[in-house]
C-alpha positions in Angstrom: -5.4 30.7 13.7 -2.6 28.2 12.9 -3.4 25.5 10.4 -1.4 22.3 9.9 -2.5 21.7 6.3 -0.4 18.6 5.8 -1.8 17.0 8.9 -5.4 17.8 7.9 -4.8 16.3 4.5 -3.1 13.2 5.8 -5.9 12.6 8.4 -8.6 13.0 5.8 -6.8 10.7 3.4 -6.3 8.1 6.2 -10.0 8.2 7.2 -11.1 7.8 3.6 -8.7 5.0 2.9 -9.8 3.1 6.0 -13.5 3.1 4.9 -14.7 -0.2 3.3 -15.1 0.2 -0.5 -18.7 0.3 -1.6 -19.5 -2.5 -4.1 -19.8 -1.2 -7.6 -21.3 -2.8 -10.6 -19.1 -1.5 -13.3 -15.5 -0.4 -13.9 -13.3 2.1 -12.1 -10.2 3.6 -13.7 -7.6 6.1 -12.5 -6.1 8.3 -15.2 -4.1 11.5 -15.7 -5.2 14.1 -18.3 -3.4 17.4 -18.9 -1.7 16.9 -15.5 -5.0 16.5 -13.6 -5.5 13.2 -11.7 -9.0 11.8 -12.4 -11.0 8.7 -11.5 -13.6 7.4 -14.0 -16.6 5.3 -12.8 -18.5 3.5 -15.6 -21.6 1.7 -14.3 -22.8 -1.4 -16.2 -26.3 0.0 -16.5 -26.1 3.5 -17.9 -27.8 5.7 -20.4 -25.8 6.6 -23.5 -24.4 10.1 -23.9 -24.5 11.3 -20.3 -21.6 12.0 -18.0 -20.8 14.2 -15.1 -17.6 15.7 -13.6 -17.5 15.5 -9.8 -15.8 17.9 -7.4 -15.2 16.7 -3.8 -15.6 18.7 -0.7 -12.9 19.7 1.9 -12.8 23.5 2.4 -10.9 23.9 -0.9 -8.0 22.8 1.3 -8.0 19.0 1.5 -9.4 16.0 -0.2 -8.4 13.7 -3.1 -9.9 11.0 -5.3 -10.5 8.7 -2.2 -12.3 11.3 -0.1 -15.8 10.7 -1.6 -15.2 7.6 -3.6 -18.3 6.0 -2.1 -20.4 8.9 -3.1 -19.1 8.8 -6.7 -20.0 5.1 -6.9 -23.5 5.9 -5.7 -23.9 8.8 -8.2 -22.8 6.6 -11.1 -25.1 3.7 -10.2 -28.1 5.8 -9.1 -28.0 8.1 -12.0 -26.9 5.6 -14.6 -24.2 7.8 -15.9 -20.4 7.9 -16.2 -18.8 9.9 -13.3 -15.4 11.5 -13.6 -14.0 12.6 -10.3 -11.5 15.5 -10.5 -8.6 15.8 -8.1 -8.4 19.5 -8.4 -5.7 21.7 -7.1 -6.0 23.0 -3.5 -5.3 26.0 -1.4 -3.1 27.4 -0.1 -0.7 26.4 -2.8 -3.3 27.0 -5.5 -6.3 29.2 -6.1 -10.0 28.7 -6.7 -9.4 29.7 -10.3 -6.9 26.9 -10.6 -9.4 24.4 -9.2 -12.0 25.7 -11.8 -9.5 25.2 -14.6 -9.0 21.5 -13.5 -12.8 21.0 -13.4 -13.1 22.3 -16.9 -10.3 20.0 -17.9 -12.4 17.1 -16.7 -15.4 18.3 -18.6 -13.4 18.8 -21.8 -12.2 15.2 -21.5 -15.8 14.0 -21.3 -16.8 16.1 -24.3 -13.8 14.8 -26.2 -14.9 11.2 -25.5 -18.2 11.9 -27.2 -20.5 12.6 -24.3 -23.0 15.2 -25.4 -25.1 15.6 -22.2 -22.7 16.9 -19.6 -23.3 17.7 -15.9 -21.2 19.2 -13.1 -21.6 17.9 -9.6 -20.1 19.3 -6.4 -20.2 18.7 -2.7 -19.5 21.5 -0.2 -16.4 23.3 -1.4 -16.6 21.2 -4.5 -19.9 22.9 -5.1 -18.0 26.2 -5.1 -15.8 24.9 -7.9 -18.8 23.5 -9.8 -20.8 26.7 -9.7 -17.8 28.8 -10.8 -16.9 26.3 -13.6 -20.5 26.2 -14.8 -20.6 30.0 -15.0 -17.3 30.2 -16.9 -17.1 27.2 -19.2 -18.0 27.5 -22.9 -18.9 23.8 -23.0 -22.7 23.2 -23.1 -24.0 21.9 -19.8 -27.2 20.0 -19.3 -27.3 20.6 -15.5 -25.6 21.5 -12.2 -26.0 19.1 -9.2 -25.0 20.4 -5.8 -25.0 19.1 -2.2 -24.6 21.6 0.6 -22.5 24.0 -1.5 -20.4 26.8 -0.2 -21.9 29.7 -2.1 -21.0 32.8 0.0 -17.2 32.6 0.6 -17.4 35.9 2.6 -19.3 33.8 5.3 -21.7 36.7 5.8 -24.6 34.2 5.2 -23.1 31.5 7.5 -25.8 30.6 10.1 -24.1 29.9 13.5 -27.4 29.0 15.0 -27.6 25.8 12.9 -25.4 23.2 14.6 -24.6 20.9 11.7 -22.4 22.9 9.4 -18.7 23.0 8.6 -16.1 24.7 10.8 -16.4 28.5 10.5 -12.8 29.3 11.5 -11.3 26.7 9.1 -13.6 27.9 6.4 -12.5 31.5 6.9 -8.8 30.6 6.9 -9.2 28.4 3.8 -11.3 30.8 1.8 -8.9 33.7 2.3 -6.1 31.5 0.9 -8.3 30.0 -1.9 -9.6 33.4 -3.1 -6.4 35.2 -2.5 -8.0 37.9 -0.4 -6.8 39.6 2.8 -10.3 40.6 3.8 -12.9 37.8 3.7 -15.5 40.4 2.6 -13.8 40.5 -0.8 -14.2 36.7 -1.3 -16.7 35.5 -4.1 -20.4 35.4 -3.6 -21.5 32.9 -6.2 -25.2 33.6 -6.1 -24.2 36.7 -8.2 -23.4 34.4 -11.2 -26.8 32.6 -11.0 -27.8 34.0 -14.4 -25.0 32.1 -16.1 -25.9 28.7 -14.7 -27.7 25.8 -16.4 -30.6 23.9 -14.8 -29.7 23.4 -11.2 -30.6 21.1 -8.3 -29.4 22.1 -4.8 -29.8 19.7 -1.9 -29.0 20.9 1.7 -29.7 19.8 5.2 -31.9 22.0 7.4 -29.3 21.8 10.2 -26.5 23.0 7.9 -25.0 26.4 8.5 -24.9 26.8 4.8 -28.7 26.6 4.4 -29.1 30.4 3.9 -26.5 30.3 1.1 -28.4 27.5 -0.7 -31.6 29.4 -0.4 -29.9 32.5 -1.7 -28.6 30.7 -4.8 -32.1 29.2 -5.5 -33.7 32.7 -5.1 -31.0 34.2 -7.4 -31.6 31.5 -10.0 -35.4 32.2 -9.9 -34.8 36.0 -10.4 -32.6 35.2 -13.4 -35.0 32.8 -15.0 -32.8 29.8 -14.3 -34.6 26.5 -13.5 -33.5 25.6 -9.9 -34.9 23.0 -7.6 -34.0 23.4 -3.9 -34.3 20.2 -1.8 -34.1 20.8 1.9 -33.5 17.6 3.9 -35.2 18.0 7.3 -32.8 17.3 10.2 -29.8 16.6 8.0 -26.3 18.0 8.6 -23.5 19.1 6.3 -22.0 15.7 5.7 -25.3 14.0 4.6 -23.7 13.0 1.2 -21.9 10.2 3.2 -25.1 8.9 4.8 -28.3 7.2 3.6 -30.0 10.6 3.5 -28.2 11.2 0.2 -30.9 9.0 -1.5 -33.2 12.0 -1.3 -30.7 14.2 -3.2 -30.1 11.4 -5.7 -33.8 11.1 -6.5 -33.9 14.8 -7.4 -30.7 14.6 -9.3 -32.0 11.7 -11.3 -35.0 13.7 -12.5 -32.7 16.2 -14.0 -30.1 13.8 -15.4 -32.7 11.5 -17.0 -35.2 14.3 -18.0 -35.5 16.2 -21.2 -32.9 18.8 -22.2 -35.4 21.6 -22.3 -34.8 25.0 -23.9 
């Protein structure tokens, strides 16, 4: 399979740039920290002390700060929290571990700014980065918020019978490059790190090919004693974060973000 990475990135950027900007009650600022491009969303109405780092989707191959700008605005306003979107490094030039490093850089900036209730949030491949970063960081996390995450990069759990998922061939090509493996069977299976995760909410559509992976992560969290809520959106497809169906995920996210810290 031949992939024109630059064309995919350019097309994704052009589509994102052409979408009307969602109104936002607050301030939005682009910044650079330790070489990582970031975008900070500060809603006018927010709870003190809370902030989340957001990782966009895009197969680990494409995407930038504009790709899910509208989703970040919704997250900030609906959850009443500061959102820091991370423009993490992409395959094939960089690895999944490089993307995780960038995610942790964003978290460290938030911690340094005095936020003491930190969350990681990831969509699709950004969920991969968020899970791995949550399992590896030494910074205390109050929770992990995921929409249709890629959990099994081997694609062994990918359900081809569900019509609303990401492209299997593009996923396979990208994940080999991202994980630096010749055989996809050697790629990460992130349900195996469930025991190192904080409280987690996973929202996924029932038409998404990644539904079995979301269920596997929730089951693994349960076995490990990690509090995990799985929200299955009936009839929703992989890209539901860009639709009104995302309100169902945001309601579940809000219960975690605004709830007690717990043990």
